Each structure stands twice: as C-alpha cells, then as structure tokens.
PDB file of N, CA, C, O and CB in Angstrom:
ATOM      1  N   MET A   1      -4.420  -8.256 -19.815  1.00  0.00           N
ATOM      2  CA  MET A   1      -3.578  -8.460 -18.650  1.00  0.00           C
ATOM      3  C   MET A   1      -2.673  -9.662 -18.906  1.00  0.00           C
ATOM      4  O   MET A   1      -3.097 -10.677 -19.459  1.00  0.00           O
ATOM      5  CB  MET A   1      -4.436  -8.667 -17.369  1.00  0.00           C
ATOM      6  N   ASN A   2      -1.452  -9.524 -18.502  1.00  0.00           N
ATOM      7  CA  ASN A   2      -0.473 -10.586 -18.636  1.00  0.00           C
ATOM      8  C   ASN A   2      -0.848 -11.742 -17.702  1.00  0.00           C
ATOM      9  O   ASN A   2      -1.140 -11.502 -16.530  1.00  0.00           O
ATOM     10  CB  ASN A   2       0.954 -10.061 -18.325  1.00  0.00           C
ATOM     11  N   PRO A   3      -0.847 -12.991 -18.189  1.00  0.00           N
ATOM     12  CA  PRO A   3      -1.199 -14.123 -17.327  1.00  0.00           C
ATOM     13  C   PRO A   3      -0.274 -14.278 -16.113  1.00  0.00           C
ATOM     14  O   PRO A   3      -0.665 -14.870 -15.107  1.00  0.00           O
ATOM     15  CB  PRO A   3      -1.177 -15.396 -18.135  1.00  0.00           C
ATOM     16  N   ASP A   4       0.939 -13.751 -16.207  1.00  0.00           N
ATOM     17  CA  ASP A   4       1.853 -13.840 -15.068  1.00  0.00           C
ATOM     18  C   ASP A   4       1.378 -12.989 -13.895  1.00  0.00           C
ATOM     19  O   ASP A   4       1.751 -13.244 -12.750  1.00  0.00           O
ATOM     20  CB  ASP A   4       3.254 -13.411 -15.484  1.00  0.00           C
ATOM     21  N   TYR A   5       0.561 -11.987 -14.174  1.00  0.00           N
ATOM     22  CA  TYR A   5       0.072 -11.096 -13.118  1.00  0.00           C
ATOM     23  C   TYR A   5      -1.255 -11.555 -12.532  1.00  0.00           C
ATOM     24  O   TYR A   5      -1.729 -10.965 -11.561  1.00  0.00           O
ATOM     25  CB  TYR A   5      -0.075  -9.691 -13.654  1.00  0.00           C
ATOM     26  N   LEU A   6      -1.863 -12.583 -13.090  1.00  0.00           N
ATOM     27  CA  LEU A   6      -3.187 -13.008 -12.649  1.00  0.00           C
ATOM     28  C   LEU A   6      -3.181 -13.495 -11.204  1.00  0.00           C
ATOM     29  O   LEU A   6      -4.026 -13.073 -10.415  1.00  0.00           O
ATOM     30  CB  LEU A   6      -3.710 -14.103 -13.558  1.00  0.00           C
ATOM     31  N   LEU A   7      -2.260 -14.361 -10.844  1.00  0.00           N
ATOM     32  CA  LEU A   7      -2.212 -14.888  -9.479  1.00  0.00           C
ATOM     33  C   LEU A   7      -1.908 -13.801  -8.447  1.00  0.00           C
ATOM     34  O   LEU A   7      -2.582 -13.759  -7.418  1.00  0.00           O
ATOM     35  CB  LEU A   7      -1.167 -15.987  -9.386  1.00  0.00           C
ATOM     36  N   PRO A   8      -0.928 -12.921  -8.670  1.00  0.00           N
ATOM     37  CA  PRO A   8      -0.708 -11.854  -7.681  1.00  0.00           C
ATOM     38  C   PRO A   8      -1.904 -10.918  -7.516  1.00  0.00           C
ATOM     39  O   PRO A   8      -2.181 -10.463  -6.406  1.00  0.00           O
ATOM     40  CB  PRO A   8       0.501 -11.042  -8.072  1.00  0.00           C
ATOM     41  N   VAL A   9      -2.613 -10.627  -8.599  1.00  0.00           N
ATOM     42  CA  VAL A   9      -3.775  -9.740  -8.497  1.00  0.00           C
ATOM     43  C   VAL A   9      -4.885 -10.417  -7.701  1.00  0.00           C
ATOM     44  O   VAL A   9      -5.498  -9.790  -6.836  1.00  0.00           O
ATOM     45  CB  VAL A   9      -4.287  -9.344  -9.902  1.00  0.00           C
ATOM     46  N   ILE A  10      -5.147 -11.686  -7.985  1.00  0.00           N
ATOM     47  CA  ILE A  10      -6.195 -12.413  -7.264  1.00  0.00           C
ATOM     48  C   ILE A  10      -5.831 -12.574  -5.795  1.00  0.00           C
ATOM     49  O   ILE A  10      -6.683 -12.387  -4.926  1.00  0.00           O
ATOM     50  CB  ILE A  10      -6.431 -13.790  -7.901  1.00  0.00           C
ATOM     51  N   SER A  11      -4.589 -12.915  -5.506  1.00  0.00           N
ATOM     52  CA  SER A  11      -4.198 -13.092  -4.105  1.00  0.00           C
ATOM     53  C   SER A  11      -4.201 -11.761  -3.356  1.00  0.00           C
ATOM     54  O   SER A  11      -4.551 -11.725  -2.177  1.00  0.00           O
ATOM     55  CB  SER A  11      -2.811 -13.739  -4.016  1.00  0.00           C
ATOM     56  N   SER A  12      -3.821 -10.674  -4.011  1.00  0.00           N
ATOM     57  CA  SER A  12      -3.880  -9.357  -3.366  1.00  0.00           C
ATOM     58  C   SER A  12      -5.318  -8.963  -3.066  1.00  0.00           C
ATOM     59  O   SER A  12      -5.605  -8.416  -2.002  1.00  0.00           O
ATOM     60  CB  SER A  12      -3.216  -8.291  -4.251  1.00  0.00           C
ATOM     61  N   ALA A  13      -6.220  -9.236  -3.996  1.00  0.00           N
ATOM     62  CA  ALA A  13      -7.640  -8.944  -3.758  1.00  0.00           C
ATOM     63  C   ALA A  13      -8.181  -9.786  -2.609  1.00  0.00           C
ATOM     64  O   ALA A  13      -8.975  -9.300  -1.803  1.00  0.00           O
ATOM     65  CB  ALA A  13      -8.466  -9.198  -5.034  1.00  0.00           C
ATOM     66  N   ALA A  14      -7.759 -11.039  -2.530  1.00  0.00           N
ATOM     67  CA  ALA A  14      -8.210 -11.905  -1.440  1.00  0.00           C
ATOM     68  C   ALA A  14      -7.682 -11.414  -0.098  1.00  0.00           C
ATOM     69  O   ALA A  14      -8.422 -11.416   0.886  1.00  0.00           O
ATOM     70  CB  ALA A  14      -7.763 -13.351  -1.684  1.00  0.00           C
ATOM     71  N   TRP A  15      -6.425 -10.996  -0.034  1.00  0.00           N
ATOM     72  CA  TRP A  15      -5.867 -10.466   1.219  1.00  0.00           C
ATOM     73  C   TRP A  15      -6.568  -9.180   1.626  1.00  0.00           C
ATOM     74  O   TRP A  15      -6.828  -8.961   2.809  1.00  0.00           O
ATOM     75  CB  TRP A  15      -4.358 -10.217   1.077  1.00  0.00           C
ATOM     76  N   LEU A  16      -6.876  -8.321   0.647  1.00  0.00           N
ATOM     77  CA  LEU A  16      -7.582  -7.077   0.941  1.00  0.00           C
ATOM     78  C   LEU A  16      -8.983  -7.369   1.480  1.00  0.00           C
ATOM     79  O   LEU A  16      -9.437  -6.719   2.421  1.00  0.00           O
ATOM     80  CB  LEU A  16      -7.668  -6.194  -0.320  1.00  0.00           C
ATOM     81  N   MET A  17      -9.662  -8.345   0.882  1.00  0.00           N
ATOM     82  CA  MET A  17     -10.985  -8.732   1.356  1.00  0.00           C
ATOM     83  C   MET A  17     -10.906  -9.295   2.773  1.00  0.00           C
ATOM     84  O   MET A  17     -11.760  -8.997   3.607  1.00  0.00           O
ATOM     85  CB  MET A  17     -11.615  -9.760   0.408  1.00  0.00           C
ATOM     86  N   LEU A  18      -9.894 -10.101   3.046  1.00  0.00           N
ATOM     87  CA  LEU A  18      -9.713 -10.662   4.382  1.00  0.00           C
ATOM     88  C   LEU A  18      -9.467  -9.560   5.411  1.00  0.00           C
ATOM     89  O   LEU A  18      -9.999  -9.616   6.519  1.00  0.00           O
ATOM     90  CB  LEU A  18      -8.550 -11.660   4.389  1.00  0.00           C
ATOM     91  N   ALA A  19      -8.670  -8.567   5.052  1.00  0.00           N
ATOM     92  CA  ALA A  19      -8.415  -7.445   5.962  1.00  0.00           C
ATOM     93  C   ALA A  19      -9.688  -6.643   6.206  1.00  0.00           C
ATOM     94  O   ALA A  19      -9.944  -6.220   7.334  1.00  0.00           O
ATOM     95  CB  ALA A  19      -7.317  -6.530   5.394  1.00  0.00           C
ATOM     96  N   CYS A  20     -10.486  -6.430   5.166  1.00  0.00           N
ATOM     97  CA  CYS A  20     -11.740  -5.683   5.326  1.00  0.00           C
ATOM     98  C   CYS A  20     -12.734  -6.435   6.198  1.00  0.00           C
ATOM     99  O   CYS A  20     -13.413  -5.829   7.026  1.00  0.00           O
ATOM    100  CB  CYS A  20     -12.364  -5.396   3.964  1.00  0.00           C
ATOM    101  N   VAL A  21     -12.826  -7.740   6.023  1.00  0.00           N
ATOM    102  CA  VAL A  21     -13.724  -8.545   6.853  1.00  0.00           C
ATOM    103  C   VAL A  21     -13.255  -8.536   8.303  1.00  0.00           C
ATOM    104  O   VAL A  21     -14.071  -8.450   9.220  1.00  0.00           O
ATOM    105  CB  VAL A  21     -13.804  -9.991   6.327  1.00  0.00           C
ATOM    106  N   GLY A  22     -11.953  -8.623   8.510  1.00  0.00           N
ATOM    107  CA  GLY A  22     -11.418  -8.560   9.874  1.00  0.00           C
ATOM    108  C   GLY A  22     -11.693  -7.223  10.530  1.00  0.00           C
ATOM    109  O   GLY A  22     -12.019  -7.169  11.716  1.00  0.00           O
ATOM    110  N   LEU A  23     -11.564  -6.141   9.771  1.00  0.00           N
ATOM    111  CA  LEU A  23     -11.850  -4.812  10.309  1.00  0.00           C
ATOM    112  C   LEU A  23     -13.338  -4.657  10.599  1.00  0.00           C
ATOM    113  O   LEU A  23     -13.715  -4.049  11.601  1.00  0.00           O
ATOM    114  CB  LEU A  23     -11.384  -3.723   9.330  1.00  0.00           C
ATOM    115  N   ALA A  24     -14.182  -5.200   9.731  1.00  0.00           N
ATOM    116  CA  ALA A  24     -15.628  -5.107   9.939  1.00  0.00           C
ATOM    117  C   ALA A  24     -16.070  -5.883  11.177  1.00  0.00           C
ATOM    118  O   ALA A  24     -17.091  -5.552  11.780  1.00  0.00           O
ATOM    119  CB  ALA A  24     -16.372  -5.623   8.709  1.00  0.00           C
ATOM    120  N   SER A  25     -15.318  -6.906  11.561  1.00  0.00           N
ATOM    121  CA  SER A  25     -15.701  -7.696  12.732  1.00  0.00           C
ATOM    122  C   SER A  25     -15.580  -6.902  14.028  1.00  0.00           C
ATOM    123  O   SER A  25     -16.179  -7.275  15.037  1.00  0.00           O
ATOM    124  CB  SER A  25     -14.845  -8.945  12.819  1.00  0.00           C
ATOM    125  N   TYR A  26     -14.816  -5.816  14.015  1.00  0.00           N
ATOM    126  CA  TYR A  26     -14.703  -4.970  15.208  1.00  0.00           C
ATOM    127  C   TYR A  26     -15.920  -4.065  15.388  1.00  0.00           C
ATOM    128  O   TYR A  26     -16.098  -3.476  16.454  1.00  0.00           O
ATOM    129  CB  TYR A  26     -13.441  -4.122  15.128  1.00  0.00           C
ATOM    130  N   ARG A  27     -16.752  -3.950  14.364  1.00  0.00           N
ATOM    131  CA  ARG A  27     -17.976  -3.137  14.393  1.00  0.00           C
ATOM    132  C   ARG A  27     -17.696  -1.698  14.833  1.00  0.00           C
ATOM    133  O   ARG A  27     -18.365  -1.159  15.716  1.00  0.00           O
ATOM    134  CB  ARG A  27     -19.006  -3.773  15.331  1.00  0.00           C
ATOM    135  N   LEU A  28     -16.714  -1.104  14.209  1.00  0.00           N
ATOM    136  CA  LEU A  28     -16.380   0.288  14.484  1.00  0.00           C
ATOM    137  C   LEU A  28     -17.293   1.200  13.665  1.00  0.00           C
ATOM    138  O   LEU A  28     -17.928   0.762  12.706  1.00  0.00           O
ATOM    139  CB  LEU A  28     -14.886   0.572  14.164  1.00  0.00           C
ATOM    140  N   GLY A  29     -17.346   2.449  14.049  1.00  0.00           N
ATOM    141  CA  GLY A  29     -18.124   3.417  13.282  1.00  0.00           C
ATOM    142  C   GLY A  29     -17.403   3.782  11.995  1.00  0.00           C
ATOM    143  O   GLY A  29     -16.200   3.562  11.858  1.00  0.00           O
ATOM    144  N   TRP A  30     -18.159   4.347  11.049  1.00  0.00           N
ATOM    145  CA  TRP A  30     -17.577   4.711   9.763  1.00  0.00           C
ATOM    146  C   TRP A  30     -16.470   5.738   9.916  1.00  0.00           C
ATOM    147  O   TRP A  30     -15.467   5.696   9.203  1.00  0.00           O
ATOM    148  CB  TRP A  30     -18.647   5.244   8.836  1.00  0.00           C
ATOM    149  N   ARG A  31     -16.657   6.660  10.850  1.00  0.00           N
ATOM    150  CA  ARG A  31     -15.651   7.700  11.039  1.00  0.00           C
ATOM    151  C   ARG A  31     -14.318   7.102  11.484  1.00  0.00           C
ATOM    152  O   ARG A  31     -13.261   7.506  10.999  1.00  0.00           O
ATOM    153  CB  ARG A  31     -16.136   8.730  12.065  1.00  0.00           C
ATOM    154  N   LYS A  32     -14.366   6.142  12.405  1.00  0.00           N
ATOM    155  CA  LYS A  32     -13.147   5.498  12.901  1.00  0.00           C
ATOM    156  C   LYS A  32     -12.483   4.678  11.789  1.00  0.00           C
ATOM    157  O   LYS A  32     -11.258   4.676  11.664  1.00  0.00           O
ATOM    158  CB  LYS A  32     -13.468   4.593  14.118  1.00  0.00           C
ATOM    159  N   ILE A  33     -13.286   3.986  10.987  1.00  0.00           N
ATOM    160  CA  ILE A  33     -12.741   3.176   9.890  1.00  0.00           C
ATOM    161  C   ILE A  33     -12.053   4.067   8.854  1.00  0.00           C
ATOM    162  O   ILE A  33     -10.964   3.744   8.379  1.00  0.00           O
ATOM    163  CB  ILE A  33     -13.862   2.345   9.220  1.00  0.00           C
ATOM    164  N   VAL A  34     -12.686   5.182   8.506  1.00  0.00           N
ATOM    165  CA  VAL A  34     -12.094   6.098   7.525  1.00  0.00           C
ATOM    166  C   VAL A  34     -10.809   6.703   8.075  1.00  0.00           C
ATOM    167  O   VAL A  34      -9.825   6.845   7.350  1.00  0.00           O
ATOM    168  CB  VAL A  34     -13.092   7.217   7.147  1.00  0.00           C
ATOM    169  N   THR A  35     -10.818   7.064   9.367  1.00  0.00           N
ATOM    170  CA  THR A  35      -9.618   7.625   9.991  1.00  0.00           C
ATOM    171  C   THR A  35      -8.472   6.621   9.963  1.00  0.00           C
ATOM    172  O   THR A  35      -7.341   6.975   9.631  1.00  0.00           O
ATOM    173  CB  THR A  35      -9.912   8.050  11.437  1.00  0.00           C
ATOM    174  N   MET A  36      -8.761   5.374  10.310  1.00  0.00           N
ATOM    175  CA  MET A  36      -7.722   4.342  10.294  1.00  0.00           C
ATOM    176  C   MET A  36      -7.230   4.083   8.874  1.00  0.00           C
ATOM    177  O   MET A  36      -6.032   3.902   8.656  1.00  0.00           O
ATOM    178  CB  MET A  36      -8.250   3.039  10.915  1.00  0.00           C
ATOM    179  N   GLY A  37      -8.142   4.065   7.913  1.00  0.00           N
ATOM    180  CA  GLY A  37      -7.755   3.859   6.519  1.00  0.00           C
ATOM    181  C   GLY A  37      -6.853   4.967   6.001  1.00  0.00           C
ATOM    182  O   GLY A  37      -5.860   4.706   5.321  1.00  0.00           O
ATOM    183  N   LEU A  38      -7.205   6.205   6.326  1.00  0.00           N
ATOM    184  CA  LEU A  38      -6.371   7.332   5.901  1.00  0.00           C
ATOM    185  C   LEU A  38      -5.001   7.298   6.571  1.00  0.00           C
ATOM    186  O   LEU A  38      -3.997   7.665   5.961  1.00  0.00           O
ATOM    187  CB  LEU A  38      -7.069   8.655   6.213  1.00  0.00           C
ATOM    188  N   ALA A  39      -4.963   6.858   7.823  1.00  0.00           N
ATOM    189  CA  ALA A  39      -3.672   6.744   8.508  1.00  0.00           C
ATOM    190  C   ALA A  39      -2.787   5.710   7.819  1.00  0.00           C
ATOM    191  O   ALA A  39      -1.593   5.945   7.635  1.00  0.00           O
ATOM    192  CB  ALA A  39      -3.876   6.367   9.990  1.00  0.00           C
ATOM    193  N   TRP A  40      -3.358   4.569   7.437  1.00  0.00           N
ATOM    194  CA  TRP A  40      -2.575   3.540   6.757  1.00  0.00           C
ATOM    195  C   TRP A  40      -2.119   4.016   5.383  1.00  0.00           C
ATOM    196  O   TRP A  40      -0.993   3.737   4.969  1.00  0.00           O
ATOM    197  CB  TRP A  40      -3.389   2.252   6.622  1.00  0.00           C
ATOM    198  N   ILE A  41      -2.983   4.728   4.680  1.00  0.00           N
ATOM    199  CA  ILE A  41      -2.595   5.275   3.373  1.00  0.00           C
ATOM    200  C   ILE A  41      -1.447   6.258   3.532  1.00  0.00           C
ATOM    201  O   ILE A  41      -0.515   6.266   2.729  1.00  0.00           O
ATOM    202  CB  ILE A  41      -3.795   5.965   2.687  1.00  0.00           C
ATOM    203  N   LEU A  42      -1.513   7.085   4.566  1.00  0.00           N
ATOM    204  CA  LEU A  42      -0.442   8.041   4.841  1.00  0.00           C
ATOM    205  C   LEU A  42       0.866   7.331   5.165  1.00  0.00           C
ATOM    206  O   LEU A  42       1.926   7.736   4.689  1.00  0.00           O
ATOM    207  CB  LEU A  42      -0.836   8.961   5.994  1.00  0.00           C
ATOM    208  N   ILE A  43       0.798   6.271   5.974  1.00  0.00           N
ATOM    209  CA  ILE A  43       2.010   5.533   6.356  1.00  0.00           C
ATOM    210  C   ILE A  43       2.655   4.897   5.126  1.00  0.00           C
ATOM    211  O   ILE A  43       3.841   5.104   4.869  1.00  0.00           O
ATOM    212  CB  ILE A  43       1.679   4.447   7.409  1.00  0.00           C
ATOM    213  N   PHE A  44       1.877   4.125   4.368  1.00  0.00           N
ATOM    214  CA  PHE A  44       2.437   3.437   3.212  1.00  0.00           C
ATOM    215  C   PHE A  44       2.836   4.418   2.114  1.00  0.00           C
ATOM    216  O   PHE A  44       3.840   4.210   1.433  1.00  0.00           O
ATOM    217  CB  PHE A  44       1.438   2.426   2.670  1.00  0.00           C
ATOM    218  N   GLY A  45       2.058   5.487   1.937  1.00  0.00           N
ATOM    219  CA  GLY A  45       2.419   6.508   0.958  1.00  0.00           C
ATOM    220  C   GLY A  45       3.720   7.202   1.322  1.00  0.00           C
ATOM    221  O   GLY A  45       4.546   7.475   0.452  1.00  0.00           O
ATOM    222  N   GLY A  46       3.905   7.489   2.609  1.00  0.00           N
ATOM    223  CA  GLY A  46       5.148   8.117   3.059  1.00  0.00           C
ATOM    224  C   GLY A  46       6.354   7.225   2.839  1.00  0.00           C
ATOM    225  O   GLY A  46       7.410   7.691   2.411  1.00  0.00           O
ATOM    226  N   VAL A  47       6.196   5.944   3.133  1.00  0.00           N
ATOM    227  CA  VAL A  47       7.303   5.004   2.914  1.00  0.00           C
ATOM    228  C   VAL A  47       7.609   4.898   1.422  1.00  0.00           C
ATOM    229  O   VAL A  47       8.773   4.845   1.024  1.00  0.00           O
ATOM    230  CB  VAL A  47       6.963   3.603   3.497  1.00  0.00           C
ATOM    231  N   TYR A  48       6.565   4.866   0.601  1.00  0.00           N
ATOM    232  CA  TYR A  48       6.760   4.789  -0.848  1.00  0.00           C
ATOM    233  C   TYR A  48       7.521   6.013  -1.366  1.00  0.00           C
ATOM    234  O   TYR A  48       8.467   5.882  -2.142  1.00  0.00           O
ATOM    235  CB  TYR A  48       5.403   4.666  -1.565  1.00  0.00           C
ATOM    236  N   VAL A  49       7.100   7.196  -0.932  1.00  0.00           N
ATOM    237  CA  VAL A  49       7.763   8.430  -1.368  1.00  0.00           C
ATOM    238  C   VAL A  49       9.212   8.449  -0.899  1.00  0.00           C
ATOM    239  O   VAL A  49      10.098   8.862  -1.647  1.00  0.00           O
ATOM    240  CB  VAL A  49       7.015   9.670  -0.834  1.00  0.00           C
ATOM    241  N   LEU A  50       9.463   8.008   0.326  1.00  0.00           N
ATOM    242  CA  LEU A  50      10.819   7.978   0.862  1.00  0.00           C
ATOM    243  C   LEU A  50      11.712   7.036   0.058  1.00  0.00           C
ATOM    244  O   LEU A  50      12.850   7.384  -0.258  1.00  0.00           O
ATOM    245  CB  LEU A  50      10.798   7.555   2.330  1.00  0.00           C
ATOM    246  N   VAL A  51      11.213   5.855  -0.275  1.00  0.00           N
ATOM    247  CA  VAL A  51      11.998   4.888  -1.053  1.00  0.00           C
ATOM    248  C   VAL A  51      12.236   5.413  -2.463  1.00  0.00           C
ATOM    249  O   VAL A  51      13.348   5.310  -2.982  1.00  0.00           O
ATOM    250  CB  VAL A  51      11.283   3.518  -1.106  1.00  0.00           C
ATOM    251  N   GLU A  52      11.203   5.974  -3.089  1.00  0.00           N
ATOM    252  CA  GLU A  52      11.373   6.528  -4.433  1.00  0.00           C
ATOM    253  C   GLU A  52      12.389   7.662  -4.434  1.00  0.00           C
ATOM    254  O   GLU A  52      13.222   7.750  -5.336  1.00  0.00           O
ATOM    255  CB  GLU A  52      10.032   7.025  -4.979  1.00  0.00           C
ATOM    256  N   TRP A  53      12.325   8.528  -3.431  1.00  0.00           N
ATOM    257  CA  TRP A  53      13.282   9.626  -3.335  1.00  0.00           C
ATOM    258  C   TRP A  53      14.702   9.083  -3.193  1.00  0.00           C
ATOM    259  O   TRP A  53      15.630   9.596  -3.818  1.00  0.00           O
ATOM    260  CB  TRP A  53      12.936  10.543  -2.147  1.00  0.00           C
ATOM    261  N   PHE A  54      14.870   8.049  -2.374  1.00  0.00           N
ATOM    262  CA  PHE A  54      16.192   7.453  -2.186  1.00  0.00           C
ATOM    263  C   PHE A  54      16.715   6.871  -3.494  1.00  0.00           C
ATOM    264  O   PHE A  54      17.885   7.052  -3.830  1.00  0.00           O
ATOM    265  CB  PHE A  54      16.143   6.365  -1.105  1.00  0.00           C
ATOM    266  N   LEU A  55      15.850   6.169  -4.237  1.00  0.00           N
ATOM    267  CA  LEU A  55      16.285   5.566  -5.494  1.00  0.00           C
ATOM    268  C   LEU A  55      16.635   6.628  -6.533  1.00  0.00           C
ATOM    269  O   LEU A  55      17.603   6.465  -7.276  1.00  0.00           O
ATOM    270  CB  LEU A  55      15.200   4.642  -6.039  1.00  0.00           C
ATOM    271  N   VAL A  56      15.868   7.703  -6.595  1.00  0.00           N
ATOM    272  CA  VAL A  56      16.169   8.784  -7.538  1.00  0.00           C
ATOM    273  C   VAL A  56      17.464   9.473  -7.147  1.00  0.00           C
ATOM    274  O   VAL A  56      18.291   9.774  -8.008  1.00  0.00           O
ATOM    275  CB  VAL A  56      15.013   9.805  -7.591  1.00  0.00           C
ATOM    276  N   ALA A  57      17.652   9.728  -5.853  1.00  0.00           N
ATOM    277  CA  ALA A  57      18.875  10.384  -5.390  1.00  0.00           C
ATOM    278  C   ALA A  57      20.095   9.510  -5.669  1.00  0.00           C
ATOM    279  O   ALA A  57      21.149  10.012  -6.057  1.00  0.00           O
ATOM    280  CB  ALA A  57      18.781  10.701  -3.886  1.00  0.00           C
ATOM    281  N   ARG A  58      19.948   8.206  -5.471  1.00  0.00           N
ATOM    282  CA  ARG A  58      21.062   7.300  -5.737  1.00  0.00           C
ATOM    283  C   ARG A  58      21.382   7.262  -7.226  1.00  0.00           C
ATOM    284  O   ARG A  58      22.551   7.241  -7.611  1.00  0.00           O
ATOM    285  CB  ARG A  58      20.743   5.889  -5.227  1.00  0.00           C
ATOM    286  N   GLY A  59      20.344   7.252  -8.069  1.00  0.00           N
ATOM    287  CA  GLY A  59      20.562   7.254  -9.516  1.00  0.00           C
ATOM    288  C   GLY A  59      21.211   8.536  -9.994  1.00  0.00           C
ATOM    289  O   GLY A  59      22.069   8.507 -10.877  1.00  0.00           O
ATOM    290  N   THR A  60      20.813   9.663  -9.420  1.00  0.00           N
ATOM    291  CA  THR A  60      21.406  10.946  -9.785  1.00  0.00           C
ATOM    292  C   THR A  60      22.864  11.007  -9.355  1.00  0.00           C
ATOM    293  O   THR A  60      23.715  11.506 -10.091  1.00  0.00           O
ATOM    294  CB  THR A  60      20.619  12.100  -9.156  1.00  0.00           C
ATOM    295  N   ALA A  61      23.149  10.501  -8.164  1.00  0.00           N
ATOM    296  CA  ALA A  61      24.528  10.517  -7.668  1.00  0.00           C
ATOM    297  C   ALA A  61      25.424   9.621  -8.516  1.00  0.00           C
ATOM    298  O   ALA A  61      26.574   9.970  -8.784  1.00  0.00           O
ATOM    299  CB  ALA A  61      24.576  10.071  -6.198  1.00  0.00           C
ATOM    300  N   SER A  62      24.907   8.466  -8.941  1.00  0.00           N
ATOM    301  CA  SER A  62      25.739   7.575  -9.750  1.00  0.00           C
ATOM    302  C   SER A  62      25.947   8.149 -11.153  1.00  0.00           C
ATOM    303  O   SER A  62      26.962   7.859 -11.787  1.00  0.00           O
ATOM    304  CB  SER A  62      25.101   6.178  -9.837  1.00  0.00           C
ATOM    305  N   ALA A  63      25.006   8.955 -11.646  1.00  0.00           N
ATOM    306  CA  ALA A  63      25.169   9.568 -12.967  1.00  0.00           C
ATOM    307  C   ALA A  63      26.227  10.667 -12.943  1.00  0.00           C
ATOM    308  O   ALA A  63      26.849  10.952 -13.966  1.00  0.00           O
ATOM    309  CB  ALA A  63      23.835  10.138 -13.456  1.00  0.00           C
ATOM    310  N   LEU A  64      26.431  11.281 -11.785  1.00  0.00           N
ATOM    311  CA  LEU A  64      27.422  12.348 -11.674  1.00  0.00           C
ATOM    312  C   LEU A  64      28.852  11.818 -11.654  1.00  0.00           C
ATOM    313  O   LEU A  64      29.790  12.542 -11.990  1.00  0.00           O
ATOM    314  CB  LEU A  64      27.164  13.160 -10.426  1.00  0.00           C
ATOM    315  N   MET A  65      29.017  10.574 -11.265  1.00  0.00           N
ATOM    316  CA  MET A  65      30.374  10.015 -11.144  1.00  0.00           C
ATOM    317  C   MET A  65      30.879   9.508 -12.458  1.00  0.00           C
ATOM    318  O   MET A  65      32.000   9.007 -12.536  1.00  0.00           O
ATOM    319  CB  MET A  65      30.407   8.898 -10.129  1.00  0.00           C
TER     320      MET A  65
END
C-alpha cells in the first residue's frame, strides 16, 4: 500500500466505526439495521452510477467533436 493512502484509509475506517457505534446506540433490530444499510448502499450506489454515466457521456461527446 502506498504510504500516501495510509491516513485516508485509517480515517475512513475510524469514521465507519463511529457511524456503526452511533447506529448501535439506537438498539434497533437486525432487520431494521440491514434495511437502513441497504437503503444507504442504494442511495450512494445510484449517485455513483449517475456520476460515472455523466463522465462517460461527457467524454464520448468530447471525442466526437
């Protein structure tokens, strides 16, 4: 692993752990936690796909000119 990526990886893991601990403090059932997790994955995945599609479409359009 590149040393330049060490701090972002550690800080991302720490933020993820903080979010999980915060979610666990609500003492929700496993079904509710999984449902919320899948909803967040769907939201961020959809935004990612939308941005990637936009970048590919823009690159294709600029190649045609």
